[in-house]
ZANUNU-370974 format. One record per residue: y, x, z of N, C-alpha, C, O in turn; residue in three letters. Coordinates in steps of 0.1 Angstrom, whole numbers, plus 5000, padded with zeros to 4 digits. Atoms other than C-alpha are relative to their C-alpha. Layout:
<recs>
<rec><n_py>Y</n_py><n_px>X</n_px><n_pz>Z</n_pz><ca_py>Y</ca_py><ca_px>X</ca_px><ca_pz>Z</ca_pz><c_py>Y</c_py><c_px>X</c_px><c_pz>Z</c_pz><o_py>Y</o_py><o_px>X</o_px><o_pz>Z</o_pz><residuo>ala</residuo></rec>
...
</recs>
This chain:
<recs>
<rec><n_py>4993</n_py><n_px>5003</n_px><n_pz>5005</n_pz><ca_py>5517</ca_py><ca_px>7761</ca_px><ca_pz>6520</ca_pz><c_py>5002</c_py><c_px>5004</c_px><c_pz>4998</c_pz><o_py>4999</o_py><o_px>5009</o_px><o_pz>4987</o_pz><residuo>unk</residuo></rec>
<rec><n_py>4991</n_py><n_px>5002</n_px><n_pz>4999</n_pz><ca_py>5545</ca_py><ca_px>7771</ca_px><ca_pz>6532</ca_pz><c_py>5007</c_py><c_px>5022</c_px><c_pz>4992</c_pz><o_py>5018</o_py><o_px>5027</o_px><o_pz>4988</o_pz><residuo>unk</residuo></rec>
<rec><n_py>4993</n_py><n_px>4983</n_px><n_pz>5008</n_pz><ca_py>5538</ca_py><ca_px>7814</ca_px><ca_pz>6518</ca_pz><c_py>4997</c_py><c_px>4993</c_px><c_pz>4987</c_pz><o_py>5005</o_py><o_px>4996</o_px><o_pz>4979</o_pz><residuo>unk</residuo></rec>
<rec><n_py>4996</n_py><n_px>5001</n_px><n_pz>5017</n_pz><ca_py>5531</ca_py><ca_px>7800</ca_px><ca_pz>6485</ca_pz><c_py>5016</c_py><c_px>4996</c_px><c_pz>4996</c_pz><o_py>5021</o_py><o_px>5002</o_px><o_pz>4986</o_pz><residuo>unk</residuo></rec>
<rec><n_py>4990</n_py><n_px>5006</n_px><n_pz>5010</n_pz><ca_py>5563</ca_py><ca_px>7781</ca_px><ca_pz>6478</ca_pz><c_py>5010</c_py><c_px>5014</c_px><c_pz>5005</c_pz><o_py>5019</o_py><o_px>5017</o_px><o_pz>4996</o_pz><residuo>unk</residuo></rec>
<rec><n_py>4993</n_py><n_px>4989</n_px><n_pz>4995</n_pz><ca_py>5580</ca_py><ca_px>7813</ca_px><ca_pz>6496</ca_pz><c_py>5012</c_py><c_px>4994</c_px><c_pz>5006</c_pz><o_py>5023</o_py><o_px>4994</o_px><o_pz>5001</o_pz><residuo>unk</residuo></rec>
<rec><n_py>4994</n_py><n_px>5015</n_px><n_pz>4993</n_pz><ca_py>5594</ca_py><ca_px>7787</ca_px><ca_pz>6520</ca_pz><c_py>4999</c_py><c_px>5012</c_px><c_pz>5009</c_pz><o_py>5011</o_py><o_px>5012</o_px><o_pz>5012</o_pz><residuo>unk</residuo></rec>
<rec><n_py>5002</n_py><n_px>4998</n_px><n_pz>4986</n_pz><ca_py>5584</ca_py><ca_px>7815</ca_px><ca_pz>6552</ca_pz><c_py>5012</c_py><c_px>5006</c_px><c_pz>5006</c_pz><o_py>5017</o_py><o_px>5005</o_px><o_pz>5017</o_pz><residuo>unk</residuo></rec>
<rec><n_py>4984</n_py><n_px>4996</n_px><n_pz>4996</n_pz><ca_py>5615</ca_py><ca_px>7835</ca_px><ca_pz>6547</ca_pz><c_py>5006</c_py><c_px>4993</c_px><c_pz>5011</c_pz><o_py>5007</o_py><o_px>4995</o_px><o_pz>5024</o_pz><residuo>unk</residuo></rec>
<rec><n_py>4988</n_py><n_px>5013</n_px><n_pz>4998</n_pz><ca_py>5639</ca_py><ca_px>7806</ca_px><ca_pz>6552</ca_pz><c_py>4998</c_py><c_px>4995</c_px><c_pz>5018</c_pz><o_py>5005</o_py><o_px>4996</o_px><o_pz>5028</o_pz><residuo>unk</residuo></rec>
<rec><n_py>4999</n_py><n_px>5005</n_px><n_pz>4978</n_pz><ca_py>5622</ca_py><ca_px>7790</ca_px><ca_pz>6587</ca_pz><c_py>4999</c_py><c_px>5006</c_px><c_pz>5004</c_pz><o_py>5003</o_py><o_px>5003</o_px><o_pz>5016</o_pz><residuo>unk</residuo></rec>
<rec><n_py>4994</n_py><n_px>4989</n_px><n_pz>4986</n_pz><ca_py>5619</ca_py><ca_px>7827</ca_px><ca_pz>6603</ca_pz><c_py>5011</c_py><c_px>5005</c_px><c_pz>4995</c_pz><o_py>5015</o_py><o_px>5016</o_px><o_pz>4999</o_pz><residuo>unk</residuo></rec>
<rec><n_py>4978</n_py><n_px>4990</n_px><n_pz>5000</n_pz><ca_py>5659</ca_py><ca_px>7834</ca_px><ca_pz>6590</ca_pz><c_py>5005</c_py><c_px>4985</c_px><c_pz>5016</c_pz><o_py>5012</o_py><o_px>4986</o_px><o_pz>5026</o_pz><residuo>unk</residuo></rec>
<rec><n_py>5003</n_py><n_px>5011</n_px><n_pz>4993</n_pz><ca_py>5656</ca_py><ca_px>7799</ca_px><ca_pz>6607</ca_pz><c_py>4997</c_py><c_px>4999</c_px><c_pz>5017</c_pz><o_py>5007</o_py><o_px>5000</o_px><o_pz>5024</o_pz><residuo>unk</residuo></rec>
<rec><n_py>5006</n_py><n_px>4992</n_px><n_pz>4984</n_pz><ca_py>5639</ca_py><ca_px>7804</ca_px><ca_pz>6643</ca_pz><c_py>5003</c_py><c_px>5009</c_px><c_pz>5005</c_pz><o_py>5007</o_py><o_px>5009</o_px><o_pz>5017</o_pz><residuo>unk</residuo></rec>
<rec><n_py>4987</n_py><n_px>4983</n_px><n_pz>4991</n_pz><ca_py>5656</ca_py><ca_px>7841</ca_px><ca_pz>6649</ca_pz><c_py>5011</c_py><c_px>4996</c_px><c_pz>5003</c_pz><o_py>5016</o_py><o_px>5003</o_px><o_pz>5012</o_pz><residuo>unk</residuo></rec>
<rec><n_py>4989</n_py><n_px>5004</n_px><n_pz>5000</n_pz><ca_py>5687</ca_py><ca_px>7825</ca_px><ca_pz>6646</ca_pz><c_py>4997</c_py><c_px>4996</c_px><c_pz>5014</c_pz><o_py>5003</o_py><o_px>5003</o_px><o_pz>5023</o_pz><residuo>unk</residuo></rec>
<rec><n_py>4993</n_py><n_px>5001</n_px><n_pz>4991</n_pz><ca_py>5680</ca_py><ca_px>7807</ca_px><ca_pz>6674</ca_pz><c_py>4988</c_py><c_px>5009</c_px><c_pz>5016</c_pz><o_py>4989</o_py><o_px>5008</o_px><o_pz>5028</o_pz><residuo>unk</residuo></rec>
<rec><n_py>5004</n_py><n_px>4991</n_px><n_pz>4991</n_pz><ca_py>5656</ca_py><ca_px>7832</ca_px><ca_pz>6692</ca_pz><c_py>5009</c_py><c_px>5005</c_px><c_pz>5004</c_pz><o_py>5007</o_py><o_px>5005</o_px><o_pz>5017</o_pz><residuo>unk</residuo></rec>
<rec><n_py>4996</n_py><n_px>4983</n_px><n_pz>5001</n_pz><ca_py>5679</ca_py><ca_px>7860</ca_px><ca_pz>6692</ca_pz><c_py>5013</c_py><c_px>4981</c_px><c_pz>5008</c_pz><o_py>5012</o_py><o_px>4982</o_px><o_pz>5021</o_pz><residuo>unk</residuo></rec>
<rec><n_py>4991</n_py><n_px>5004</n_px><n_pz>4985</n_pz><ca_py>5704</ca_py><ca_px>7833</ca_px><ca_pz>6714</ca_pz><c_py>4990</c_py><c_px>4996</c_px><c_pz>5014</c_pz><o_py>4997</o_py><o_px>4995</o_px><o_pz>5024</o_pz><residuo>unk</residuo></rec>
<rec><n_py>5006</n_py><n_px>5004</n_px><n_pz>4991</n_pz><ca_py>5678</ca_py><ca_px>7822</ca_px><ca_pz>6737</ca_pz><c_py>4998</c_py><c_px>5011</c_px><c_pz>5011</c_pz><o_py>5001</o_py><o_px>5010</o_px><o_pz>5023</o_pz><residuo>unk</residuo></rec>
<rec><n_py>5004</n_py><n_px>4989</n_px><n_pz>4992</n_pz><ca_py>5665</ca_py><ca_px>7859</ca_px><ca_pz>6748</ca_pz><c_py>5010</c_py><c_px>5007</c_px><c_pz>4997</c_pz><o_py>5007</o_py><o_px>5019</o_px><o_pz>4999</o_pz><residuo>unk</residuo></rec>
<rec><n_py>4988</n_py><n_px>4983</n_px><n_pz>4997</n_pz><ca_py>5699</ca_py><ca_px>7884</ca_px><ca_pz>6744</ca_pz><c_py>5012</c_py><c_px>4994</c_px><c_pz>5005</c_pz><o_py>5023</o_py><o_px>4999</o_px><o_pz>5004</o_pz><residuo>unk</residuo></rec>
<rec><n_py>4987</n_py><n_px>5005</n_px><n_pz>4992</n_pz><ca_py>5720</ca_py><ca_px>7857</ca_px><ca_pz>6763</ca_pz><c_py>5016</c_py><c_px>4998</c_px><c_pz>4990</c_pz><o_py>5017</o_py><o_px>4999</o_px><o_pz>4978</o_pz><residuo>unk</residuo></rec>
<rec><n_py>4990</n_py><n_px>5010</n_px><n_pz>5004</n_pz><ca_py>5752</ca_py><ca_px>7844</ca_px><ca_pz>6755</ca_pz><c_py>5012</c_py><c_px>5008</c_px><c_pz>4996</c_pz><o_py>5022</o_py><o_px>5007</o_px><o_pz>4989</o_pz><residuo>unk</residuo></rec>
<rec><n_py>4977</n_py><n_px>4982</n_px><n_pz>5003</n_pz><ca_py>5779</ca_py><ca_px>7884</ca_px><ca_pz>6757</ca_pz><c_py>4992</c_py><c_px>5003</c_px><c_pz>4991</c_pz><o_py>5000</o_py><o_px>5004</o_px><o_pz>4982</o_pz><residuo>unk</residuo></rec>
<rec><n_py>4998</n_py><n_px>4994</n_px><n_pz>5010</n_pz><ca_py>5756</ca_py><ca_px>7898</ca_px><ca_pz>6730</ca_pz><c_py>5000</c_py><c_px>4982</c_px><c_pz>4985</c_pz><o_py>5004</o_py><o_px>4981</o_px><o_pz>4974</o_pz><residuo>unk</residuo></rec>
<rec><n_py>5000</n_py><n_px>5010</n_px><n_pz>5010</n_pz><ca_py>5752</ca_py><ca_px>7863</ca_px><ca_pz>6709</ca_pz><c_py>5010</c_py><c_px>4995</c_px><c_pz>4996</c_pz><o_py>5011</o_py><o_px>4988</o_px><o_pz>4987</o_pz><residuo>unk</residuo></rec>
<rec><n_py>4989</n_py><n_px>5002</n_px><n_pz>5012</n_pz><ca_py>5789</ca_py><ca_px>7862</ca_px><ca_pz>6705</ca_pz><c_py>5007</c_py><c_px>5000</c_px><c_pz>5001</c_pz><o_py>5017</o_py><o_px>4993</o_px><o_pz>5003</o_pz><residuo>unk</residuo></rec>
<rec><n_py>4991</n_py><n_px>4987</n_px><n_pz>5011</n_pz><ca_py>5796</ca_py><ca_px>7897</ca_px><ca_pz>6692</ca_pz><c_py>4989</c_py><c_px>5002</c_px><c_pz>4993</c_pz><o_py>4988</o_py><o_px>5013</o_px><o_pz>4988</o_pz><residuo>unk</residuo></rec>
<rec><n_py>5008</n_py><n_px>5007</n_px><n_pz>5011</n_pz><ca_py>5767</ca_py><ca_px>7885</ca_px><ca_pz>6671</ca_pz><c_py>5006</c_py><c_px>4993</c_px><c_pz>4988</c_pz><o_py>5008</o_py><o_px>4981</o_px><o_pz>4988</o_pz><residuo>unk</residuo></rec>
<rec><n_py>4995</n_py><n_px>5001</n_px><n_pz>5015</n_pz><ca_py>5780</ca_py><ca_px>7884</ca_px><ca_pz>6636</ca_pz><c_py>4999</c_py><c_px>4992</c_px><c_pz>4991</c_pz><o_py>5005</o_py><o_px>4981</o_px><o_pz>4988</o_pz><residuo>unk</residuo></rec>
<rec><n_py>5012</n_py><n_px>5010</n_px><n_pz>5003</n_pz><ca_py>5752</ca_py><ca_px>7878</ca_px><ca_pz>6618</ca_pz><c_py>4986</c_py><c_px>5004</c_px><c_pz>4999</c_pz><o_py>4983</o_py><o_px>5014</o_px><o_pz>5005</o_pz><residuo>unk</residuo></rec>
<rec><n_py>5007</n_py><n_px>4993</n_px><n_pz>4996</n_pz><ca_py>5718</ca_py><ca_px>7880</ca_px><ca_pz>6614</ca_pz><c_py>4993</c_py><c_px>4993</c_px><c_pz>4986</c_pz><o_py>4990</o_py><o_px>4981</o_px><o_pz>4983</o_pz><residuo>unk</residuo></rec>
<rec><n_py>5006</n_py><n_px>5009</n_px><n_pz>5005</n_pz><ca_py>5701</ca_py><ca_px>7879</ca_px><ca_pz>6584</ca_pz><c_py>4988</c_py><c_px>5005</c_px><c_pz>4994</c_pz><o_py>4993</o_py><o_px>5016</o_px><o_pz>4994</o_pz><residuo>unk</residuo></rec>
<rec><n_py>5015</n_py><n_px>5000</n_px><n_pz>5005</n_pz><ca_py>5661</ca_py><ca_px>7885</ca_px><ca_pz>6566</ca_pz><c_py>5003</c_py><c_px>5001</c_px><c_pz>4995</c_pz><o_py>5013</o_py><o_px>4995</o_px><o_pz>4991</o_pz><residuo>unk</residuo></rec>
<rec><n_py>5000</n_py><n_px>4996</n_px><n_pz>5015</n_pz><ca_py>5657</ca_py><ca_px>7904</ca_px><ca_pz>6537</ca_pz><c_py>4988</c_py><c_px>5012</c_px><c_pz>5000</c_pz><o_py>4988</o_py><o_px>5024</o_px><o_pz>5001</o_pz><residuo>unk</residuo></rec>
<rec><n_py>5015</n_py><n_px>4988</n_px><n_pz>5003</n_pz><ca_py>5621</ca_py><ca_px>7917</ca_px><ca_pz>6533</ca_pz><c_py>4994</c_py><c_px>5005</c_px><c_pz>5004</c_pz><o_py>4988</o_py><o_px>5016</o_px><o_pz>5003</o_pz><residuo>unk</residuo></rec>
<rec><n_py>5010</n_py><n_px>4994</n_px><n_pz>4986</n_pz><ca_py>5605</ca_py><ca_px>7918</ca_px><ca_pz>6562</ca_pz><c_py>5012</c_py><c_px>5007</c_px><c_pz>5012</c_pz><o_py>5011</o_py><o_px>5007</o_px><o_pz>5024</o_pz><residuo>unk</residuo></rec>
<rec><n_py>4985</n_py><n_px>4994</n_px><n_pz>4986</n_pz><ca_py>5641</ca_py><ca_px>7937</ca_px><ca_pz>6579</ca_pz><c_py>5009</c_py><c_px>4988</c_px><c_pz>5003</c_pz><o_py>5013</o_py><o_px>4979</o_px><o_pz>4995</o_pz><residuo>unk</residuo></rec>
<rec><n_py>4985</n_py><n_px>5011</n_px><n_pz>4991</n_pz><ca_py>5666</ca_py><ca_px>7915</ca_px><ca_pz>6600</ca_pz><c_py>5009</c_py><c_px>5016</c_px><c_pz>5002</c_pz><o_py>5007</o_py><o_px>5027</o_px><o_pz>5006</o_pz><residuo>unk</residuo></rec>
<rec><n_py>4992</n_py><n_px>4991</n_px><n_pz>5001</n_pz><ca_py>5700</ca_py><ca_px>7928</ca_px><ca_pz>6595</ca_pz><c_py>5011</c_py><c_px>4994</c_px><c_pz>5007</c_pz><o_py>5017</o_py><o_px>4983</o_px><o_pz>5007</o_pz><residuo>unk</residuo></rec>
<rec><n_py>4984</n_py><n_px>5013</n_px><n_pz>4985</n_pz><ca_py>5726</ca_py><ca_px>7921</ca_px><ca_pz>6625</ca_pz><c_py>5008</c_py><c_px>5011</c_px><c_pz>4998</c_pz><o_py>5005</o_py><o_px>5022</o_px><o_pz>4995</o_pz><residuo>unk</residuo></rec>
<rec><n_py>4999</n_py><n_px>4997</n_px><n_pz>5002</n_pz><ca_py>5753</ca_py><ca_px>7926</ca_px><ca_pz>6621</ca_pz><c_py>5014</c_py><c_px>4999</c_px><c_pz>5011</c_pz><o_py>5019</o_py><o_px>4988</o_px><o_pz>5011</o_pz><residuo>unk</residuo></rec>
<rec><n_py>4998</n_py><n_px>5003</n_px><n_pz>4985</n_pz><ca_py>5776</ca_py><ca_px>7932</ca_px><ca_pz>6656</ca_pz><c_py>5009</c_py><c_px>5008</c_px><c_pz>4997</c_pz><o_py>5011</o_py><o_px>5018</o_px><o_pz>4990</o_pz><residuo>unk</residuo></rec>
<rec><n_py>4980</n_py><n_px>4995</n_px><n_pz>5004</n_pz><ca_py>5814</ca_py><ca_px>7936</ca_px><ca_pz>6663</ca_pz><c_py>5000</c_py><c_px>5012</c_px><c_pz>5017</c_pz><o_py>5004</o_py><o_px>5007</o_px><o_pz>5028</o_pz><residuo>unk</residuo></rec>
<rec><n_py>4998</n_py><n_px>4995</n_px><n_pz>4986</n_pz><ca_py>5814</ca_py><ca_px>7958</ca_px><ca_pz>6694</ca_pz><c_py>4994</c_py><c_px>5011</c_px><c_pz>4992</c_pz><o_py>4987</o_py><o_px>5009</o_px><o_pz>4981</o_pz><residuo>unk</residuo></rec>
<rec><n_py>5004</n_py><n_px>4986</n_px><n_pz>5004</n_pz><ca_py>5807</ca_py><ca_px>7996</ca_px><ca_pz>6689</ca_pz><c_py>4987</c_py><c_px>5001</c_px><c_pz>5015</c_pz><o_py>4975</o_py><o_px>5000</o_px><o_pz>5013</o_pz><residuo>unk</residuo></rec>
<rec><n_py>5008</n_py><n_px>4993</n_px><n_pz>4988</n_pz><ca_py>5789</ca_py><ca_px>8005</ca_px><ca_pz>6725</ca_pz><c_py>4989</c_py><c_px>4990</c_px><c_pz>5001</c_pz><o_py>4980</o_py><o_px>4995</o_px><o_pz>5007</o_pz><residuo>unk</residuo></rec>
<rec><n_py>5010</n_py><n_px>5000</n_px><n_pz>5002</n_pz><ca_py>5766</ca_py><ca_px>7975</ca_px><ca_pz>6716</ca_pz><c_py>4987</c_py><c_px>4997</c_px><c_pz>4986</c_pz><o_py>4976</o_py><o_px>4990</o_px><o_pz>4985</o_pz><residuo>unk</residuo></rec>
<rec><n_py>5007</n_py><n_px>4999</n_px><n_pz>5014</n_pz><ca_py>5753</ca_py><ca_px>7982</ca_px><ca_pz>6682</ca_pz><c_py>5000</c_py><c_px>5009</c_px><c_pz>5002</c_pz><o_py>4995</o_py><o_px>5011</o_px><o_pz>4991</o_pz><residuo>unk</residuo></rec>
<rec><n_py>5003</n_py><n_px>4991</n_px><n_pz>4995</n_pz><ca_py>5751</ca_py><ca_px>8015</ca_px><ca_pz>6695</ca_pz><c_py>4982</c_py><c_px>4995</c_px><c_pz>5010</c_pz><o_py>4970</o_py><o_px>4996</o_px><o_pz>5006</o_pz><residuo>unk</residuo></rec>
<rec><n_py>5006</n_py><n_px>5005</n_px><n_pz>4991</n_pz><ca_py>5731</ca_py><ca_px>8000</ca_px><ca_pz>6727</ca_pz><c_py>4984</c_py><c_px>4990</c_px><c_pz>4994</c_pz><o_py>4976</o_py><o_px>4986</o_px><o_pz>5002</o_pz><residuo>unk</residuo></rec>
<rec><n_py>5006</n_py><n_px>5006</n_px><n_pz>5004</n_pz><ca_py>5708</ca_py><ca_px>7982</ca_px><ca_pz>6699</ca_pz><c_py>4999</c_py><c_px>5002</c_px><c_pz>4996</c_pz><o_py>4994</o_py><o_px>4993</o_px><o_pz>4988</o_pz><residuo>unk</residuo></rec>
<rec><n_py>5005</n_py><n_px>4997</n_px><n_pz>5009</n_pz><ca_py>5705</ca_py><ca_px>8005</ca_px><ca_pz>6677</ca_pz><c_py>4988</c_py><c_px>5005</c_px><c_pz>5000</c_pz><o_py>4980</o_py><o_px>5007</o_px><o_pz>4991</o_pz><residuo>unk</residuo></rec>
<rec><n_py>5005</n_py><n_px>4993</n_px><n_pz>4991</n_pz><ca_py>5688</ca_py><ca_px>8024</ca_px><ca_pz>6708</ca_pz><c_py>4975</c_py><c_px>4993</c_px><c_pz>5000</c_pz><o_py>4964</o_py><o_px>4999</o_px><o_pz>5000</o_pz><residuo>unk</residuo></rec>
<rec><n_py>5012</n_py><n_px>5014</n_px><n_pz>4998</n_pz><ca_py>5658</ca_py><ca_px>7985</ca_px><ca_pz>6707</ca_pz><c_py>4998</c_py><c_px>5001</c_px><c_pz>4996</c_pz><o_py>4986</o_py><o_px>4997</o_px><o_pz>4994</o_pz><residuo>unk</residuo></rec>
<rec><n_py>5013</n_py><n_px>5013</n_px><n_pz>5017</n_pz><ca_py>5649</ca_py><ca_px>7980</ca_px><ca_pz>6676</ca_pz><c_py>4988</c_py><c_px>5003</c_px><c_pz>5001</c_pz><o_py>4980</o_py><o_px>4994</o_px><o_pz>4998</o_pz><residuo>unk</residuo></rec>
<rec><n_py>5019</n_py><n_px>5003</n_px><n_pz>4998</n_pz><ca_py>5615</ca_py><ca_px>7989</ca_px><ca_pz>6681</ca_pz><c_py>4994</c_py><c_px>4988</c_px><c_pz>5008</c_pz><o_py>4986</o_py><o_px>4979</o_px><o_pz>5004</o_pz><residuo>unk</residuo></rec>
<rec><n_py>4996</n_py><n_px>5012</n_px><n_pz>4986</n_pz><ca_py>5618</ca_py><ca_px>7965</ca_px><ca_pz>6712</ca_pz><c_py>5004</c_py><c_px>4984</c_px><c_pz>4994</c_pz><o_py>4997</o_py><o_px>4974</o_px><o_pz>4996</o_pz><residuo>unk</residuo></rec>
<rec><n_py>4997</n_py><n_px>5015</n_px><n_pz>4998</n_pz><ca_py>5639</ca_py><ca_px>7935</ca_px><ca_pz>6698</ca_pz><c_py>4988</c_py><c_px>4998</c_px><c_pz>4986</c_pz><o_py>4981</o_py><o_px>4988</o_px><o_pz>4985</o_pz><residuo>unk</residuo></rec>
<rec><n_py>5010</n_py><n_px>5015</n_px><n_pz>5004</n_pz><ca_py>5615</ca_py><ca_px>7931</ca_px><ca_pz>6669</ca_pz><c_py>4983</c_py><c_px>4999</c_px><c_pz>4999</c_pz><o_py>4976</o_py><o_px>4994</o_px><o_pz>4990</o_pz><residuo>unk</residuo></rec>
<rec><n_py>5014</n_py><n_px>4998</n_px><n_pz>5006</n_pz><ca_py>5579</ca_py><ca_px>7938</ca_px><ca_pz>6681</ca_pz><c_py>5008</c_py><c_px>4983</c_px><c_pz>5014</c_pz><o_py>4998</o_py><o_px>4976</o_px><o_pz>5014</o_pz><residuo>unk</residuo></rec>
<rec><n_py>4994</n_py><n_px>5011</n_px><n_pz>4990</n_pz><ca_py>5600</ca_py><ca_px>7905</ca_px><ca_pz>6711</ca_pz><c_py>4996</c_py><c_px>4993</c_px><c_pz>4989</c_pz><o_py>4985</o_py><o_px>4988</o_px><o_pz>4990</o_pz><residuo>unk</residuo></rec>
<rec><n_py>4998</n_py><n_px>5007</n_px><n_pz>5004</n_pz><ca_py>5608</ca_py><ca_px>7888</ca_px><ca_pz>6677</ca_pz><c_py>4985</c_py><c_px>4998</c_px><c_pz>4995</c_pz><o_py>4981</o_py><o_px>4987</o_px><o_pz>4999</o_pz><residuo>unk</residuo></rec>
<rec><n_py>5007</n_py><n_px>4992</n_px><n_pz>5001</n_pz><ca_py>5579</ca_py><ca_px>7900</ca_px><ca_pz>6664</ca_pz><c_py>4982</c_py><c_px>4986</c_px><c_pz>5009</c_pz><o_py>4974</o_py><o_px>4981</o_px><o_pz>5003</o_pz><residuo>unk</residuo></rec>
<rec><n_py>5005</n_py><n_px>5010</n_px><n_pz>4995</n_pz><ca_py>5559</ca_py><ca_px>7876</ca_px><ca_pz>6692</ca_pz><c_py>5002</c_py><c_px>4988</c_px><c_pz>5004</c_pz><o_py>4995</o_py><o_px>4980</o_px><o_pz>5009</o_pz><residuo>unk</residuo></rec>
<rec><n_py>4990</n_py><n_px>5012</n_px><n_pz>4996</n_pz><ca_py>5581</ca_py><ca_px>7852</ca_px><ca_pz>6698</ca_pz><c_py>4997</c_py><c_px>4989</c_px><c_pz>4981</c_pz><o_py>4995</o_py><o_px>4977</o_px><o_pz>4977</o_pz><residuo>unk</residuo></rec>
<rec><n_py>5006</n_py><n_px>5009</n_px><n_pz>5014</n_pz><ca_py>5572</ca_py><ca_px>7843</ca_px><ca_pz>6660</ca_pz><c_py>4988</c_py><c_px>4999</c_px><c_pz>5003</c_pz><o_py>4986</o_py><o_px>4989</o_px><o_pz>5010</o_pz><residuo>unk</residuo></rec>
<rec><n_py>5023</n_py><n_px>4996</n_px><n_pz>5001</n_pz><ca_py>5533</ca_py><ca_px>7849</ca_px><ca_pz>6661</ca_pz><c_py>4994</c_py><c_px>5011</c_px><c_pz>4996</c_pz><o_py>4983</o_py><o_px>5017</o_px><o_pz>5000</o_pz><residuo>unk</residuo></rec>
<rec><n_py>5002</n_py><n_px>4989</n_px><n_pz>5012</n_pz><ca_py>5538</ca_py><ca_px>7874</ca_px><ca_pz>6632</ca_pz><c_py>5001</c_py><c_px>5007</c_px><c_pz>5003</c_pz><o_py>5005</o_py><o_px>5007</o_px><o_pz>5015</o_pz><residuo>unk</residuo></rec>
<rec><n_py>4994</n_py><n_px>4987</n_px><n_pz>5002</n_pz><ca_py>5543</ca_py><ca_px>7907</ca_px><ca_pz>6628</ca_pz><c_py>5010</c_py><c_px>4998</c_px><c_pz>4977</c_pz><o_py>5010</o_py><o_px>5002</o_px><o_pz>4965</o_pz><residuo>unk</residuo></rec>
<rec><n_py>4990</n_py><n_px>4995</n_px><n_pz>5017</n_pz><ca_py>5568</ca_py><ca_px>7899</ca_px><ca_pz>6599</ca_pz><c_py>5013</c_py><c_px>5010</c_px><c_pz>4999</c_pz><o_py>5017</o_py><o_px>5015</o_px><o_pz>4989</o_pz><residuo>unk</residuo></rec>
<rec><n_py>4989</n_py><n_px>4992</n_px><n_pz>5007</n_pz><ca_py>5600</ca_py><ca_px>7922</ca_px><ca_pz>6607</ca_pz><c_py>4991</c_py><c_px>5009</c_px><c_pz>5009</c_pz><o_py>4986</o_py><o_px>5008</o_px><o_pz>5020</o_pz><residuo>unk</residuo></rec>
<rec><n_py>4998</n_py><n_px>4985</n_px><n_pz>4997</n_pz><ca_py>5594</ca_py><ca_px>7961</ca_px><ca_pz>6600</ca_pz><c_py>5006</c_py><c_px>5001</c_px><c_pz>5002</c_pz><o_py>5003</o_py><o_px>5007</o_px><o_pz>5012</o_pz><residuo>unk</residuo></rec>
<rec><n_py>4990</n_py><n_px>4987</n_px><n_pz>4991</n_pz><ca_py>5622</ca_py><ca_px>7974</ca_px><ca_pz>6610</ca_pz><c_py>5016</c_py><c_px>4985</c_px><c_pz>5004</c_pz><o_py>5015</o_py><o_px>4974</o_px><o_pz>5000</o_pz><residuo>unk</residuo></rec>
<rec><n_py>4993</n_py><n_px>4999</n_px><n_pz>4998</n_pz><ca_py>5655</ca_py><ca_px>7965</ca_px><ca_pz>6624</ca_pz><c_py>5015</c_py><c_px>5002</c_px><c_pz>5002</c_pz><o_py>5019</o_py><o_px>5010</o_px><o_pz>5011</o_pz><residuo>unk</residuo></rec>
<rec><n_py>4992</n_py><n_px>4981</n_px><n_pz>5002</n_pz><ca_py>5688</ca_py><ca_px>7978</ca_px><ca_pz>6612</ca_pz><c_py>5018</c_py><c_px>4988</c_px><c_pz>5005</c_pz><o_py>5021</o_py><o_px>4977</o_px><o_pz>5002</o_pz><residuo>unk</residuo></rec>
<rec><n_py>4985</n_py><n_px>4997</n_px><n_pz>4992</n_pz><ca_py>5723</ca_py><ca_px>7975</ca_px><ca_pz>6629</ca_pz><c_py>5010</c_py><c_px>5000</c_px><c_pz>4993</c_pz><o_py>5010</o_py><o_px>5010</o_px><o_pz>4986</o_pz><residuo>unk</residuo></rec>
<rec><n_py>4986</n_py><n_px>4988</n_px><n_pz>5004</n_pz><ca_py>5757</ca_py><ca_px>7981</ca_px><ca_pz>6615</ca_pz><c_py>5008</c_py><c_px>4987</c_px><c_pz>5001</c_pz><o_py>5020</o_py><o_px>4987</o_px><o_pz>5000</o_pz><residuo>unk</residuo></rec>
</recs>
């Protein structure tokens, strides 16, 4: 039913925000200004350039971790900006 109504992205958006705070900790969450899910891609807006570079290197690991928590291979790419 969720797939038919197109609500999957909205549900995953809320769930990812919760998972991000739990798994990444307070420091990274504090520097994360926006988490946006659009067409199976996760867009992260980070306000620290050094953290942005570090997260860029770990994009595949972030996608794998979030997909494991969601129980679905929904996220295909992570874009850090």
